[in-house]
Each structure stands twice: as C-alpha cells, then as structure tokens.
C-alpha positions in Angstrom: -223.2 -19.5 184.3 -220.2 -16.8 185.8 -220.3 -13.4 185.3 -217.4 -11.0 185.0 -217.2 -7.8 186.6 -217.5 -4.7 184.4 -214.9 -2.8 186.4 -212.3 -6.0 185.9 -210.1 -4.0 183.4 -210.6 -0.7 185.1 -209.5 -2.3 188.0 -206.5 -4.2 186.6 -205.5 -0.9 184.9 -205.1 0.8 188.5 -203.4 -2.0 190.6 -199.7 -1.7 189.2 -199.9 1.7 190.2 -201.0 1.3 193.7 -197.6 -1.4 193.5 -195.0 0.5 196.1 -191.7 0.1 196.3 -189.7 -0.2 198.7 -186.3 0.7 196.7 -183.2 -1.0 196.4 -180.8 -1.8 199.8 -177.3 -0.7 198.9 -174.6 -1.6 201.5 -172.0 1.4 202.5 -169.6 -0.8 204.4 -170.1 -4.4 206.0 -168.3 -5.6 209.3 -165.6 -2.8 208.6 -163.5 -2.5 211.8 -163.2 1.2 213.4 -161.0 2.8 216.0 -162.0 6.2 217.4 -159.4 8.0 220.0 -160.3 8.7 223.8 -162.6 12.3 224.1 -162.2 12.5 220.0 -165.1 12.5 217.6 -164.3 11.6 214.4 -166.1 10.9 211.1 -165.4 6.7 210.8 -166.9 6.4 206.9 -168.6 8.7 204.0 -169.7 11.0 202.6 -172.0 8.8 200.9 -174.7 10.7 198.5 -178.4 9.6 198.7 -181.3 10.4 196.8 -184.2 12.0 199.0 -186.7 9.9 200.5 -183.7 7.3 201.6 -183.4 5.5 204.7 -179.8 4.2 206.5 -179.4 1.5 208.6 -176.4 0.3 211.4 -175.4 -1.9 213.5 -172.2 -1.3 215.2 -171.1 -4.2 217.1 -168.5 -3.0 220.3 -165.5 -5.6 220.5 -165.8 -5.9 224.3 -169.2 -3.9 225.4 -167.4 -1.8 227.4 -166.9 1.5 225.6 -169.1 4.8 225.8 -170.0 6.1 222.0 -172.3 9.1 220.8 -173.0 7.6 217.1 -175.2 9.1 214.2 -175.6 9.7 210.1 -174.3 13.1 209.9 -174.9 15.7 206.9 -170.9 15.7 205.3 -171.3 19.6 206.2 -172.1 19.3 210.0 -169.3 17.8 211.2 -169.7 16.5 214.7 -173.1 18.3 215.4 -175.4 15.0 216.3 -178.2 17.4 217.5 -178.5 17.6 213.2 -178.0 14.2 213.0 -180.0 11.0 211.9 -180.5 7.9 213.4 -178.6 9.3 216.7 -177.8 7.0 219.6 -176.1 8.8 222.7 -174.3 6.6 225.2 -174.0 3.4 223.6 -171.4 0.7 223.7 -173.4 -1.7 220.6 -176.7 -0.8 218.9 -178.6 -1.2 215.6 -180.8 1.6 214.4 -181.5 3.8 211.6 -182.9 6.9 209.9 -186.4 8.0 208.8 -186.9 9.6 205.4 -183.7 11.5 204.5 -183.6 14.5 202.6 -180.9 13.9 199.2 -177.3 15.1 201.3 -174.0 13.9 201.0 -173.8 12.0 205.1 -170.8 10.5 207.1 -170.9 8.2 209.9 -169.9 10.1 213.2 -168.8 8.5 216.3 -168.2 10.4 219.7 -165.4 8.3 221.4 -166.4 9.0 225.2 -163.9 7.1 226.9 -161.2 9.0 229.6 -158.2 6.8 228.6 -158.6 4.3 225.6 -159.7 3.8 222.5 -163.1 2.8 221.4 -162.8 -0.3 218.4 -166.1 -1.0 217.0 -167.8 -2.9 213.9 -169.8 -0.6 211.5 -172.3 -2.0 209.1 -173.8 0.4 207.6 -176.6 0.3 204.0 -178.9 3.0 202.6 -182.2 1.9 201.1 -184.0 4.0 197.6 
C-alpha cells in the first residue's frame, strides 16, 4: 500500500512560486546593414526602451573582417561615452556579445569606426530579453 506524504499539498502549492521566468526575447534589429564613416562615432540604432532587469544581446558581422570598431549599448543620454556603456567591445571587427541586467532606460547601439580612411561596413542583429 502506497502512502502519500502529508507535505505533498504544501509542496504543490509552493512549487509554482519557484518557477523563474527568463522573459521574452524581443528582436530590435535583425541583420541590418550599417555604415559608419572613418574616425566617426555614431548612434546606429535606437533608442529602445527596456524595463529594469532586461538584458541585451548583439552580433556584429563585419563584411570584410578588416574594420576596427568600438561597439556598445549606451543610454540615449550618454552619447558616445563607452565608459558608461554595456556590453562594450573595443577594437573589434566581428563580435557576439551581451549585457548583464540593465537599469530601465532608453538605449542606443553605438559604433565608433576607428578606420583612418575607409568606412566601417557591417551587419547588426540586436535583441532584448525581458
């Protein structure tokens, strides 16, 4: 004869509260081709508003692998200040990266093209999860 634990009704009540949701992924841009002039810092996409705790992921695909860029997700009010950015990568051509948990704000995707003579030409995919 099987017996049922007297704690079972209580555990069943508590278990749904333990379910941690990772949120829903929201595509902000998908495979968008971008162009930033040499020695120029530019907001290439945004601003996008996200709630507290959101995370963001991005993929930069450099068309020829020869560009030198600084990239990151920066609050709309902070312009090209990479020191205040999230998911910042410096001196890259192609990269896949993301952020940790973000405070609520309006965010831009910002690129500094460090090429001396030629523009930076790349594809961008960017998403937010909340």
